PDB file of N, CA, C and O in Angstrom:
ATOM      1  N   MET A   1       2.810  -8.010  19.450  1.00  0.00           N
ATOM      2  CA  MET A   1       3.972  -7.420  18.835  1.00  0.00           C
ATOM      3  C   MET A   1       3.591  -6.051  18.292  1.00  0.00           C
ATOM      4  O   MET A   1       2.616  -5.900  17.556  1.00  0.00           O
ATOM      5  N   SER A   2       4.375  -5.074  18.668  1.00  0.00           N
ATOM      6  CA  SER A   2       4.109  -3.719  18.231  1.00  0.00           C
ATOM      7  C   SER A   2       4.399  -3.552  16.742  1.00  0.00           C
ATOM      8  O   SER A   2       5.337  -4.140  16.203  1.00  0.00           O
ATOM      9  N   ALA A   3       3.583  -2.749  16.104  1.00  0.00           N
ATOM     10  CA  ALA A   3       3.852  -2.378  14.707  1.00  0.00           C
ATOM     11  C   ALA A   3       5.209  -1.688  14.610  1.00  0.00           C
ATOM     12  O   ALA A   3       5.865  -1.747  13.569  1.00  0.00           O
ATOM     13  N   VAL A   4       5.629  -1.038  15.687  1.00  0.00           N
ATOM     14  CA  VAL A   4       6.935  -0.376  15.721  1.00  0.00           C
ATOM     15  C   VAL A   4       8.055  -1.409  15.565  1.00  0.00           C
ATOM     16  O   VAL A   4       9.035  -1.163  14.863  1.00  0.00           O
ATOM     17  N   THR A   5       7.909  -2.545  16.209  1.00  0.00           N
ATOM     18  CA  THR A   5       8.909  -3.608  16.114  1.00  0.00           C
ATOM     19  C   THR A   5       8.988  -4.135  14.689  1.00  0.00           C
ATOM     20  O   THR A   5      10.081  -4.312  14.150  1.00  0.00           O
ATOM     21  N   ALA A   6       7.842  -4.386  14.079  1.00  0.00           N
ATOM     22  CA  ALA A   6       7.826  -4.863  12.700  1.00  0.00           C
ATOM     23  C   ALA A   6       8.471  -3.846  11.768  1.00  0.00           C
ATOM     24  O   ALA A   6       9.222  -4.213  10.864  1.00  0.00           O
ATOM     25  N   TRP A   7       8.179  -2.584  11.986  1.00  0.00           N
ATOM     26  CA  TRP A   7       8.741  -1.501  11.179  1.00  0.00           C
ATOM     27  C   TRP A   7      10.260  -1.470  11.309  1.00  0.00           C
ATOM     28  O   TRP A   7      10.968  -1.371  10.307  1.00  0.00           O
ATOM     29  N   GLU A   8      10.762  -1.554  12.538  1.00  0.00           N
ATOM     30  CA  GLU A   8      12.201  -1.523  12.765  1.00  0.00           C
ATOM     31  C   GLU A   8      12.887  -2.740  12.157  1.00  0.00           C
ATOM     32  O   GLU A   8      13.958  -2.613  11.565  1.00  0.00           O
ATOM     33  N   ILE A   9      12.287  -3.912  12.296  1.00  0.00           N
ATOM     34  CA  ILE A   9      12.845  -5.127  11.694  1.00  0.00           C
ATOM     35  C   ILE A   9      12.908  -4.987  10.179  1.00  0.00           C
ATOM     36  O   ILE A   9      13.912  -5.342   9.562  1.00  0.00           O
ATOM     37  N   ALA A  10      11.840  -4.473   9.578  1.00  0.00           N
ATOM     38  CA  ALA A  10      11.802  -4.305   8.124  1.00  0.00           C
ATOM     39  C   ALA A  10      12.891  -3.344   7.651  1.00  0.00           C
ATOM     40  O   ALA A  10      13.569  -3.612   6.659  1.00  0.00           O
ATOM     41  N   ILE A  11      13.058  -2.234   8.352  1.00  0.00           N
ATOM     42  CA  ILE A  11      14.079  -1.255   7.969  1.00  0.00           C
ATOM     43  C   ILE A  11      15.479  -1.833   8.118  1.00  0.00           C
ATOM     44  O   ILE A  11      16.299  -1.719   7.207  1.00  0.00           O
ATOM     45  N   LYS A  12      15.757  -2.449   9.258  1.00  0.00           N
ATOM     46  CA  LYS A  12      17.092  -3.010   9.485  1.00  0.00           C
ATOM     47  C   LYS A  12      17.396  -4.128   8.494  1.00  0.00           C
ATOM     48  O   LYS A  12      18.531  -4.259   8.034  1.00  0.00           O
ATOM     49  N   SER A  13      16.408  -4.920   8.169  1.00  0.00           N
ATOM     50  CA  SER A  13      16.588  -5.981   7.187  1.00  0.00           C
ATOM     51  C   SER A  13      16.919  -5.393   5.813  1.00  0.00           C
ATOM     52  O   SER A  13      17.828  -5.869   5.132  1.00  0.00           O
ATOM     53  N   ALA A  14      16.185  -4.367   5.413  1.00  0.00           N
ATOM     54  CA  ALA A  14      16.408  -3.725   4.109  1.00  0.00           C
ATOM     55  C   ALA A  14      17.788  -3.070   4.029  1.00  0.00           C
ATOM     56  O   ALA A  14      18.393  -3.031   2.957  1.00  0.00           O
ATOM     57  N   LEU A  15      18.282  -2.563   5.142  1.00  0.00           N
ATOM     58  CA  LEU A  15      19.598  -1.915   5.177  1.00  0.00           C
ATOM     59  C   LEU A  15      20.748  -2.911   5.325  1.00  0.00           C
ATOM     60  O   LEU A  15      21.917  -2.526   5.278  1.00  0.00           O
ATOM     61  N   GLY A  16      20.412  -4.206   5.507  1.00  0.00           N
ATOM     62  CA  GLY A  16      21.438  -5.220   5.686  1.00  0.00           C
ATOM     63  C   GLY A  16      22.019  -5.256   7.085  1.00  0.00           C
ATOM     64  O   GLY A  16      23.062  -5.870   7.307  1.00  0.00           O
ATOM     65  N   ARG A  17      21.359  -4.606   8.028  1.00  0.00           N
ATOM     66  CA  ARG A  17      21.832  -4.588   9.416  1.00  0.00           C
ATOM     67  C   ARG A  17      21.205  -5.681  10.259  1.00  0.00           C
ATOM     68  O   ARG A  17      21.522  -5.819  11.440  1.00  0.00           O
ATOM     69  N   LEU A  18      20.313  -6.463   9.654  1.00  0.00           N
ATOM     70  CA  LEU A  18      19.655  -7.568  10.341  1.00  0.00           C
ATOM     71  C   LEU A  18      19.432  -8.675   9.321  1.00  0.00           C
ATOM     72  O   LEU A  18      18.844  -8.449   8.264  1.00  0.00           O
ATOM     73  N   THR A  19      19.903  -9.861   9.644  1.00  0.00           N
ATOM     74  CA  THR A  19      19.724 -10.996   8.754  1.00  0.00           C
ATOM     75  C   THR A  19      18.626 -11.899   9.314  1.00  0.00           C
ATOM     76  O   THR A  19      18.691 -12.347  10.458  1.00  0.00           O
ATOM     77  N   LEU A  20      17.623 -12.154   8.484  1.00  0.00           N
ATOM     78  CA  LEU A  20      16.515 -13.024   8.862  1.00  0.00           C
ATOM     79  C   LEU A  20      16.568 -14.289   8.018  1.00  0.00           C
ATOM     80  O   LEU A  20      17.171 -14.301   6.944  1.00  0.00           O
ATOM     81  N   ALA A  21      15.942 -15.340   8.499  1.00  0.00           N
ATOM     82  CA  ALA A  21      15.894 -16.605   7.757  1.00  0.00           C
ATOM     83  C   ALA A  21      15.108 -16.453   6.456  1.00  0.00           C
ATOM     84  O   ALA A  21      15.323 -17.198   5.500  1.00  0.00           O
ATOM     85  N   GLU A  22      14.200 -15.485   6.429  1.00  0.00           N
ATOM     86  CA  GLU A  22      13.401 -15.198   5.232  1.00  0.00           C
ATOM     87  C   GLU A  22      13.016 -13.731   5.244  1.00  0.00           C
ATOM     88  O   GLU A  22      13.340 -13.008   6.186  1.00  0.00           O
ATOM     89  N   ASP A  23      12.326 -13.287   4.205  1.00  0.00           N
ATOM     90  CA  ASP A  23      11.987 -11.866   4.139  1.00  0.00           C
ATOM     91  C   ASP A  23      11.039 -11.496   5.289  1.00  0.00           C
ATOM     92  O   ASP A  23      10.289 -12.341   5.779  1.00  0.00           O
ATOM     93  N   PRO A  24      11.079 -10.229   5.712  1.00  0.00           N
ATOM     94  CA  PRO A  24      10.263  -9.801   6.850  1.00  0.00           C
ATOM     95  C   PRO A  24       8.760 -10.038   6.661  1.00  0.00           C
ATOM     96  O   PRO A  24       8.045 -10.286   7.632  1.00  0.00           O
ATOM     97  N   GLN A  25       8.282  -9.963   5.415  1.00  0.00           N
ATOM     98  CA  GLN A  25       6.858 -10.169   5.160  1.00  0.00           C
ATOM     99  C   GLN A  25       6.402 -11.577   5.528  1.00  0.00           C
ATOM    100  O   GLN A  25       5.223 -11.793   5.811  1.00  0.00           O
ATOM    101  N   ARG A  26       7.309 -12.515   5.524  1.00  0.00           N
ATOM    102  CA  ARG A  26       6.987 -13.886   5.955  1.00  0.00           C
ATOM    103  C   ARG A  26       7.426 -14.131   7.388  1.00  0.00           C
ATOM    104  O   ARG A  26       6.701 -14.731   8.181  1.00  0.00           O
ATOM    105  N   PHE A  27       8.623 -13.659   7.707  1.00  0.00           N
ATOM    106  CA  PHE A  27       9.207 -13.923   9.014  1.00  0.00           C
ATOM    107  C   PHE A  27       8.332 -13.408  10.153  1.00  0.00           C
ATOM    108  O   PHE A  27       8.044 -14.145  11.096  1.00  0.00           O
ATOM    109  N   ILE A  28       7.914 -12.161  10.072  1.00  0.00           N
ATOM    110  CA  ILE A  28       7.165 -11.553  11.175  1.00  0.00           C
ATOM    111  C   ILE A  28       5.825 -12.246  11.405  1.00  0.00           C
ATOM    112  O   ILE A  28       5.533 -12.613  12.543  1.00  0.00           O
ATOM    113  N   PRO A  29       4.992 -12.444  10.373  1.00  0.00           N
ATOM    114  CA  PRO A  29       3.729 -13.161  10.632  1.00  0.00           C
ATOM    115  C   PRO A  29       3.942 -14.579  11.171  1.00  0.00           C
ATOM    116  O   PRO A  29       3.191 -15.033  12.034  1.00  0.00           O
ATOM    117  N   GLU A  30       4.961 -15.277  10.667  1.00  0.00           N
ATOM    118  CA  GLU A  30       5.238 -16.630  11.173  1.00  0.00           C
ATOM    119  C   GLU A  30       5.618 -16.594  12.650  1.00  0.00           C
ATOM    120  O   GLU A  30       5.148 -17.419  13.433  1.00  0.00           O
ATOM    121  N   GLN A  31       6.464 -15.644  13.030  1.00  0.00           N
ATOM    122  CA  GLN A  31       6.868 -15.535  14.427  1.00  0.00           C
ATOM    123  C   GLN A  31       5.688 -15.146  15.323  1.00  0.00           C
ATOM    124  O   GLN A  31       5.572 -15.620  16.454  1.00  0.00           O
ATOM    125  N   MET A  32       4.836 -14.298  14.814  1.00  0.00           N
ATOM    126  CA  MET A  32       3.657 -13.912  15.591  1.00  0.00           C
ATOM    127  C   MET A  32       2.764 -15.122  15.840  1.00  0.00           C
ATOM    128  O   MET A  32       2.246 -15.303  16.941  1.00  0.00           O
ATOM    129  N   THR A  33       2.587 -15.944  14.816  1.00  0.00           N
ATOM    130  CA  THR A  33       1.768 -17.148  14.967  1.00  0.00           C
ATOM    131  C   THR A  33       2.430 -18.143  15.914  1.00  0.00           C
ATOM    132  O   THR A  33       1.785 -18.653  16.830  1.00  0.00           O
ATOM    133  N   GLN A  34       3.709 -18.420  15.698  1.00  0.00           N
ATOM    134  CA  GLN A  34       4.428 -19.400  16.524  1.00  0.00           C
ATOM    135  C   GLN A  34       4.480 -19.009  17.989  1.00  0.00           C
ATOM    136  O   GLN A  34       4.463 -19.873  18.867  1.00  0.00           O
ATOM    137  N   ASN A  35       4.544 -17.716  18.258  1.00  0.00           N
ATOM    138  CA  ASN A  35       4.677 -17.243  19.634  1.00  0.00           C
ATOM    139  C   ASN A  35       3.377 -16.691  20.219  1.00  0.00           C
ATOM    140  O   ASN A  35       3.366 -16.148  21.323  1.00  0.00           O
ATOM    141  N   ALA A  36       2.285 -16.835  19.471  1.00  0.00           N
ATOM    142  CA  ALA A  36       0.965 -16.357  19.904  1.00  0.00           C
ATOM    143  C   ALA A  36       0.980 -14.872  20.267  1.00  0.00           C
ATOM    144  O   ALA A  36       0.337 -14.448  21.226  1.00  0.00           O
ATOM    145  N   PHE A  37       1.731 -14.086  19.478  1.00  0.00           N
ATOM    146  CA  PHE A  37       1.773 -12.641  19.680  1.00  0.00           C
ATOM    147  C   PHE A  37       0.540 -12.008  19.054  1.00  0.00           C
ATOM    148  O   PHE A  37       0.109 -12.395  17.968  1.00  0.00           O
ATOM    149  N   GLU A  38      -0.018 -11.035  19.752  1.00  0.00           N
ATOM    150  CA  GLU A  38      -1.116 -10.237  19.227  1.00  0.00           C
ATOM    151  C   GLU A  38      -0.535  -8.943  18.650  1.00  0.00           C
ATOM    152  O   GLU A  38       0.434  -8.410  19.189  1.00  0.00           O
ATOM    153  N   PRO A  39      -1.110  -8.442  17.575  1.00  0.00           N
ATOM    154  CA  PRO A  39      -0.596  -7.175  17.034  1.00  0.00           C
ATOM    155  C   PRO A  39      -0.974  -5.989  17.925  1.00  0.00           C
ATOM    156  O   PRO A  39      -2.078  -5.928  18.466  1.00  0.00           O
ATOM    157  N   LEU A  40      -0.048  -5.064  18.063  1.00  0.00           N
ATOM    158  CA  LEU A  40      -0.283  -3.835  18.814  1.00  0.00           C
ATOM    159  C   LEU A  40      -0.036  -2.662  17.869  1.00  0.00           C
ATOM    160  O   LEU A  40       1.114  -2.321  17.590  1.00  0.00           O
ATOM    161  N   PRO A  41      -1.104  -2.046  17.378  1.00  0.00           N
ATOM    162  CA  PRO A  41      -0.930  -0.898  16.487  1.00  0.00           C
ATOM    163  C   PRO A  41      -0.449   0.326  17.260  1.00  0.00           C
ATOM    164  O   PRO A  41      -0.607   0.408  18.478  1.00  0.00           O
ATOM    165  N   VAL A  42       0.134   1.266  16.542  1.00  0.00           N
ATOM    166  CA  VAL A  42       0.526   2.537  17.142  1.00  0.00           C
ATOM    167  C   VAL A  42      -0.704   3.441  17.154  1.00  0.00           C
ATOM    168  O   VAL A  42      -1.361   3.638  16.131  1.00  0.00           O
ATOM    169  N   GLN A  43      -0.996   3.977  18.316  1.00  0.00           N
ATOM    170  CA  GLN A  43      -2.125   4.887  18.468  1.00  0.00           C
ATOM    171  C   GLN A  43      -1.607   6.286  18.809  1.00  0.00           C
ATOM    172  O   GLN A  43      -0.472   6.451  19.255  1.00  0.00           O
ATOM    173  N   ILE A  44      -2.448   7.270  18.595  1.00  0.00           N
ATOM    174  CA  ILE A  44      -2.074   8.657  18.889  1.00  0.00           C
ATOM    175  C   ILE A  44      -1.612   8.799  20.335  1.00  0.00           C
ATOM    176  O   ILE A  44      -0.633   9.492  20.611  1.00  0.00           O
ATOM    177  N   ARG A  45      -2.307   8.149  21.247  1.00  0.00           N
ATOM    178  CA  ARG A  45      -1.931   8.273  22.666  1.00  0.00           C
ATOM    179  C   ARG A  45      -0.547   7.705  22.928  1.00  0.00           C
ATOM    180  O   ARG A  45       0.151   8.184  23.822  1.00  0.00           O
ATOM    181  N   HIS A  46      -0.130   6.689  22.165  1.00  0.00           N
ATOM    182  CA  HIS A  46       1.226   6.148  22.300  1.00  0.00           C
ATOM    183  C   HIS A  46       2.244   7.194  21.861  1.00  0.00           C
ATOM    184  O   HIS A  46       3.231   7.451  22.549  1.00  0.00           O
ATOM    185  N   ALA A  47       1.982   7.794  20.698  1.00  0.00           N
ATOM    186  CA  ALA A  47       2.903   8.802  20.167  1.00  0.00           C
ATOM    187  C   ALA A  47       3.016   9.999  21.105  1.00  0.00           C
ATOM    188  O   ALA A  47       4.109  10.525  21.311  1.00  0.00           O
ATOM    189  N   LEU A  48       1.902  10.426  21.669  1.00  0.00           N
ATOM    190  CA  LEU A  48       1.916  11.590  22.553  1.00  0.00           C
ATOM    191  C   LEU A  48       2.594  11.305  23.887  1.00  0.00           C
ATOM    192  O   LEU A  48       3.128  12.219  24.515  1.00  0.00           O
ATOM    193  N   LYS A  49       2.581  10.064  24.322  1.00  0.00           N
ATOM    194  CA  LYS A  49       3.227   9.690  25.593  1.00  0.00           C
ATOM    195  C   LYS A  49       4.737   9.900  25.546  1.00  0.00           C
ATOM    196  O   LYS A  49       5.371  10.105  26.582  1.00  0.00           O
ATOM    197  N   VAL A  50       5.306   9.849  24.360  1.00  0.00           N
ATOM    198  CA  VAL A  50       6.759  10.008  24.210  1.00  0.00           C
ATOM    199  C   VAL A  50       7.237  11.325  24.812  1.00  0.00           C
ATOM    200  O   VAL A  50       8.353  11.394  25.327  1.00  0.00           O
ATOM    201  N   VAL A  51       6.418  12.365  24.756  1.00  0.00           N
ATOM    202  CA  VAL A  51       6.804  13.669  25.290  1.00  0.00           C
ATOM    203  C   VAL A  51       7.031  13.623  26.806  1.00  0.00           C
ATOM    204  O   VAL A  51       7.769  14.447  27.345  1.00  0.00           O
ATOM    205  N   ASP A  52       6.408  12.677  27.485  1.00  0.00           N
ATOM    206  CA  ASP A  52       6.546  12.553  28.948  1.00  0.00           C
ATOM    207  C   ASP A  52       7.809  11.796  29.367  1.00  0.00           C
ATOM    208  O   ASP A  52       8.171  11.801  30.544  1.00  0.00           O
ATOM    209  N   LEU A  53       8.471  11.154  28.421  1.00  0.00           N
ATOM    210  CA  LEU A  53       9.621  10.313  28.766  1.00  0.00           C
ATOM    211  C   LEU A  53      10.886  11.138  28.970  1.00  0.00           C
ATOM    212  O   LEU A  53      11.145  12.082  28.224  1.00  0.00           O
ATOM    213  N   PRO A  54      11.676  10.777  29.990  1.00  0.00           N
ATOM    214  CA  PRO A  54      12.970  11.440  30.144  1.00  0.00           C
ATOM    215  C   PRO A  54      13.883  11.071  28.969  1.00  0.00           C
ATOM    216  O   PRO A  54      13.699  10.030  28.339  1.00  0.00           O
ATOM    217  N   ASN A  55      14.849  11.913  28.685  1.00  0.00           N
ATOM    218  CA  ASN A  55      15.760  11.686  27.559  1.00  0.00           C
ATOM    219  C   ASN A  55      16.853  10.675  27.892  1.00  0.00           C
ATOM    220  O   ASN A  55      18.044  10.987  27.857  1.00  0.00           O
ATOM    221  N   ILE A  56      16.427   9.476  28.212  1.00  0.00           N
ATOM    222  CA  ILE A  56      17.360   8.391  28.507  1.00  0.00           C
ATOM    223  C   ILE A  56      17.847   7.768  27.210  1.00  0.00           C
ATOM    224  O   ILE A  56      19.029   7.462  27.061  1.00  0.00           O
ATOM    225  N   HIS A  57      16.941   7.587  26.290  1.00  0.00           N
ATOM    226  CA  HIS A  57      17.233   6.892  25.042  1.00  0.00           C
ATOM    227  C   HIS A  57      16.879   7.809  23.884  1.00  0.00           C
ATOM    228  O   HIS A  57      15.833   8.459  23.904  1.00  0.00           O
ATOM    229  N   ARG A  58      17.740   7.869  22.876  1.00  0.00           N
ATOM    230  CA  ARG A  58      17.499   8.769  21.752  1.00  0.00           C
ATOM    231  C   ARG A  58      16.821   8.082  20.571  1.00  0.00           C
ATOM    232  O   ARG A  58      16.313   8.752  19.672  1.00  0.00           O
ATOM    233  N   ASP A  59      16.810   6.749  20.567  1.00  0.00           N
ATOM    234  CA  ASP A  59      16.228   6.014  19.440  1.00  0.00           C
ATOM    235  C   ASP A  59      14.710   6.189  19.439  1.00  0.00           C
ATOM    236  O   ASP A  59      14.048   5.796  20.399  1.00  0.00           O
ATOM    237  N   PRO A  60      14.149   6.772  18.379  1.00  0.00           N
ATOM    238  CA  PRO A  60      12.702   7.018  18.365  1.00  0.00           C
ATOM    239  C   PRO A  60      11.870   5.736  18.401  1.00  0.00           C
ATOM    240  O   PRO A  60      10.773   5.734  18.959  1.00  0.00           O
ATOM    241  N   PHE A  61      12.373   4.645  17.814  1.00  0.00           N
ATOM    242  CA  PHE A  61      11.657   3.372  17.867  1.00  0.00           C
ATOM    243  C   PHE A  61      11.531   2.911  19.318  1.00  0.00           C
ATOM    244  O   PHE A  61      10.446   2.558  19.779  1.00  0.00           O
ATOM    245  N   ASP A  62      12.659   2.921  20.026  1.00  0.00           N
ATOM    246  CA  ASP A  62      12.652   2.450  21.411  1.00  0.00           C
ATOM    247  C   ASP A  62      11.816   3.343  22.312  1.00  0.00           C
ATOM    248  O   ASP A  62      11.136   2.850  23.213  1.00  0.00           O
ATOM    249  N   ARG A  63      11.858   4.642  22.083  1.00  0.00           N
ATOM    250  CA  ARG A  63      11.045   5.557  22.888  1.00  0.00           C
ATOM    251  C   ARG A  63       9.558   5.283  22.681  1.00  0.00           C
ATOM    252  O   ARG A  63       8.780   5.325  23.634  1.00  0.00           O
ATOM    253  N   LEU A  64       9.165   5.003  21.445  1.00  0.00           N
ATOM    254  CA  LEU A  64       7.761   4.693  21.177  1.00  0.00           C
ATOM    255  C   LEU A  64       7.380   3.353  21.795  1.00  0.00           C
ATOM    256  O   LEU A  64       6.265   3.201  22.294  1.00  0.00           O
ATOM    257  N   LEU A  65       8.278   2.390  21.770  1.00  0.00           N
ATOM    258  CA  LEU A  65       8.009   1.098  22.421  1.00  0.00           C
ATOM    259  C   LEU A  65       7.846   1.265  23.929  1.00  0.00           C
ATOM    260  O   LEU A  65       6.978   0.636  24.533  1.00  0.00           O
ATOM    261  N   VAL A  66       8.671   2.105  24.534  1.00  0.00           N
ATOM    262  CA  VAL A  66       8.540   2.376  25.973  1.00  0.00           C
ATOM    263  C   VAL A  66       7.189   3.010  26.250  1.00  0.00           C
ATOM    264  O   VAL A  66       6.505   2.623  27.198  1.00  0.00           O
ATOM    265  N   ALA A  67       6.798   3.976  25.435  1.00  0.00           N
ATOM    266  CA  ALA A  67       5.503   4.632  25.623  1.00  0.00           C
ATOM    267  C   ALA A  67       4.363   3.626  25.518  1.00  0.00           C
ATOM    268  O   ALA A  67       3.435   3.652  26.326  1.00  0.00           O
ATOM    269  N   GLN A  68       4.428   2.747  24.537  1.00  0.00           N
ATOM    270  CA  GLN A  68       3.388   1.721  24.396  1.00  0.00           C
ATOM    271  C   GLN A  68       3.357   0.818  25.622  1.00  0.00           C
ATOM    272  O   GLN A  68       2.286   0.510  26.146  1.00  0.00           O
ATOM    273  N   ALA A  69       4.534   0.394  26.080  1.00  0.00           N
ATOM    274  CA  ALA A  69       4.596  -0.497  27.243  1.00  0.00           C
ATOM    275  C   ALA A  69       3.987   0.168  28.474  1.00  0.00           C
ATOM    276  O   ALA A  69       3.274  -0.477  29.243  1.00  0.00           O
ATOM    277  N   LEU A  70       4.263   1.433  28.655  1.00  0.00           N
ATOM    278  CA  LEU A  70       3.707   2.152  29.808  1.00  0.00           C
ATOM    279  C   LEU A  70       2.190   2.255  29.717  1.00  0.00           C
ATOM    280  O   LEU A  70       1.485   1.961  30.682  1.00  0.00           O
ATOM    281  N   ILE A  71       1.699   2.665  28.577  1.00  0.00           N
ATOM    282  CA  ILE A  71       0.253   2.858  28.424  1.00  0.00           C
ATOM    283  C   ILE A  71      -0.507   1.540  28.491  1.00  0.00           C
ATOM    284  O   ILE A  71      -1.571   1.463  29.104  1.00  0.00           O
ATOM    285  N   GLU A  72       0.037   0.505  27.862  1.00  0.00           N
ATOM    286  CA  GLU A  72      -0.666  -0.782  27.776  1.00  0.00           C
ATOM    287  C   GLU A  72      -0.311  -1.729  28.925  1.00  0.00           C
ATOM    288  O   GLU A  72      -0.833  -2.841  28.993  1.00  0.00           O
ATOM    289  N   ASP A  73       0.574  -1.292  29.828  1.00  0.00           N
ATOM    290  CA  ASP A  73       1.042  -2.120  30.946  1.00  0.00           C
ATOM    291  C   ASP A  73       1.607  -3.443  30.442  1.00  0.00           C
ATOM    292  O   ASP A  73       1.190  -4.522  30.864  1.00  0.00           O
ATOM    293  N   LEU A  74       2.565  -3.328  29.528  1.00  0.00           N
ATOM    294  CA  LEU A  74       3.211  -4.498  28.933  1.00  0.00           C
ATOM    295  C   LEU A  74       4.695  -4.483  29.245  1.00  0.00           C
ATOM    296  O   LEU A  74       5.262  -3.435  29.554  1.00  0.00           O
ATOM    297  N   ALA A  75       5.319  -5.640  29.163  1.00  0.00           N
ATOM    298  CA  ALA A  75       6.764  -5.743  29.305  1.00  0.00           C
ATOM    299  C   ALA A  75       7.410  -5.595  27.932  1.00  0.00           C
ATOM    300  O   ALA A  75       6.817  -5.947  26.912  1.00  0.00           O
ATOM    301  N   LEU A  76       8.623  -5.074  27.921  1.00  0.00           N
ATOM    302  CA  LEU A  76       9.401  -4.995  26.687  1.00  0.00           C
ATOM    303  C   LEU A  76      10.342  -6.186  26.623  1.00  0.00           C
ATOM    304  O   LEU A  76      10.915  -6.590  27.634  1.00  0.00           O
ATOM    305  N   VAL A  77      10.497  -6.738  25.447  1.00  0.00           N
ATOM    306  CA  VAL A  77      11.489  -7.790  25.231  1.00  0.00           C
ATOM    307  C   VAL A  77      12.632  -7.141  24.467  1.00  0.00           C
ATOM    308  O   VAL A  77      12.499  -6.812  23.288  1.00  0.00           O
ATOM    309  N   SER A  78      13.761  -6.960  25.154  1.00  0.00           N
ATOM    310  CA  SER A  78      14.888  -6.261  24.540  1.00  0.00           C
ATOM    311  C   SER A  78      16.170  -6.561  25.292  1.00  0.00           C
ATOM    312  O   SER A  78      16.163  -6.788  26.502  1.00  0.00           O
ATOM    313  N   GLY A  79      17.254  -6.558  24.564  1.00  0.00           N
ATOM    314  CA  GLY A  79      18.568  -6.706  25.170  1.00  0.00           C
ATOM    315  C   GLY A  79      19.227  -5.360  25.434  1.00  0.00           C
ATOM    316  O   GLY A  79      20.381  -5.309  25.860  1.00  0.00           O
ATOM    317  N   ASP A  80      18.512  -4.279  25.187  1.00  0.00           N
ATOM    318  CA  ASP A  80      19.041  -2.930  25.365  1.00  0.00           C
ATOM    319  C   ASP A  80      18.954  -2.535  26.837  1.00  0.00           C
ATOM    320  O   ASP A  80      17.863  -2.303  27.359  1.00  0.00           O
ATOM    321  N   ALA A  81      20.091  -2.462  27.495  1.00  0.00           N
ATOM    322  CA  ALA A  81      20.138  -2.159  28.930  1.00  0.00           C
ATOM    323  C   ALA A  81      19.594  -0.769  29.252  1.00  0.00           C
ATOM    324  O   ALA A  81      19.094  -0.542  30.353  1.00  0.00           O
ATOM    325  N   GLN A  82      19.687   0.161  28.304  1.00  0.00           N
ATOM    326  CA  GLN A  82      19.186   1.520  28.533  1.00  0.00           C
ATOM    327  C   GLN A  82      17.689   1.532  28.840  1.00  0.00           C
ATOM    328  O   GLN A  82      17.217   2.365  29.614  1.00  0.00           O
ATOM    329  N   LEU A  83      16.945   0.606  28.233  1.00  0.00           N
ATOM    330  CA  LEU A  83      15.498   0.590  28.420  1.00  0.00           C
ATOM    331  C   LEU A  83      15.112   0.290  29.858  1.00  0.00           C
ATOM    332  O   LEU A  83      14.036   0.685  30.307  1.00  0.00           O
ATOM    333  N   GLY A  84      15.973  -0.402  30.579  1.00  0.00           N
ATOM    334  CA  GLY A  84      15.722  -0.709  31.979  1.00  0.00           C
ATOM    335  C   GLY A  84      15.749   0.518  32.877  1.00  0.00           C
ATOM    336  O   GLY A  84      15.356   0.446  34.042  1.00  0.00           O
ATOM    337  N   ARG A  85      16.208   1.636  32.348  1.00  0.00           N
ATOM    338  CA  ARG A  85      16.230   2.883  33.117  1.00  0.00           C
ATOM    339  C   ARG A  85      14.873   3.587  33.104  1.00  0.00           C
ATOM    340  O   ARG A  85      14.645   4.528  33.865  1.00  0.00           O
ATOM    341  N   TYR A  86      13.980   3.126  32.237  1.00  0.00           N
ATOM    342  CA  TYR A  86      12.608   3.641  32.222  1.00  0.00           C
ATOM    343  C   TYR A  86      11.770   2.809  33.193  1.00  0.00           C
ATOM    344  O   TYR A  86      12.151   1.686  33.522  1.00  0.00           O
ATOM    345  N   PRO A  87      10.651   3.332  33.649  1.00  0.00           N
ATOM    346  CA  PRO A  87       9.803   2.557  34.591  1.00  0.00           C
ATOM    347  C   PRO A  87       8.949   1.519  33.874  1.00  0.00           C
ATOM    348  O   PRO A  87       7.723   1.540  33.985  1.00  0.00           O
ATOM    349  N   VAL A  88       9.588   0.615  33.140  1.00  0.00           N
ATOM    350  CA  VAL A  88       8.908  -0.463  32.432  1.00  0.00           C
ATOM    351  C   VAL A  88       9.599  -1.784  32.770  1.00  0.00           C
ATOM    352  O   VAL A  88      10.774  -1.816  33.135  1.00  0.00           O
ATOM    353  N   ARG A  89       8.840  -2.866  32.639  1.00  0.00           N
ATOM    354  CA  ARG A  89       9.432  -4.195  32.809  1.00  0.00           C
ATOM    355  C   ARG A  89      10.150  -4.555  31.513  1.00  0.00           C
ATOM    356  O   ARG A  89       9.591  -4.427  30.424  1.00  0.00           O
ATOM    357  N   VAL A  90      11.400  -5.007  31.646  1.00  0.00           N
ATOM    358  CA  VAL A  90      12.186  -5.423  30.489  1.00  0.00           C
ATOM    359  C   VAL A  90      12.563  -6.886  30.675  1.00  0.00           C
ATOM    360  O   VAL A  90      13.096  -7.283  31.711  1.00  0.00           O
ATOM    361  N   ILE A  91      12.272  -7.675  29.650  1.00  0.00           N
ATOM    362  CA  ILE A  91      12.587  -9.104  29.662  1.00  0.00           C
ATOM    363  C   ILE A  91      13.703  -9.346  28.672  1.00  0.00           C
ATOM    364  O   ILE A  91      13.623  -8.972  27.502  1.00  0.00           O
ATOM    365  N   TRP A  92      14.764  -9.993  29.182  1.00  0.00           N
ATOM    366  CA  TRP A  92      15.866 -10.481  28.350  1.00  0.00           C
ATOM    367  C   TRP A  92      17.138 -10.079  28.883  1.00  0.00           C
ATOM    368  O   TRP A  92      18.178 -10.403  28.309  1.00  0.00           O
TER     369      TRP A  92
END
């Protein structure tokens, strides 16, 4: 699980735009354990990859997730159809 995902969940939860069963500080680690997710920190190379992406999506969180997926050869789990326009595997 990308640190970007945790960051976005925390922000949306704090703004009341996302309702979780419990606070993000508990929810995210529990979900990572239950789903055997490994943490993926944001690295400089991930941030710099964003410059290579076409302007398909304007959300900076999603653009950074796409960059991470490309560099790390990972699939994205998202219901956002726009992400499928990038050369990444999208699940969901």
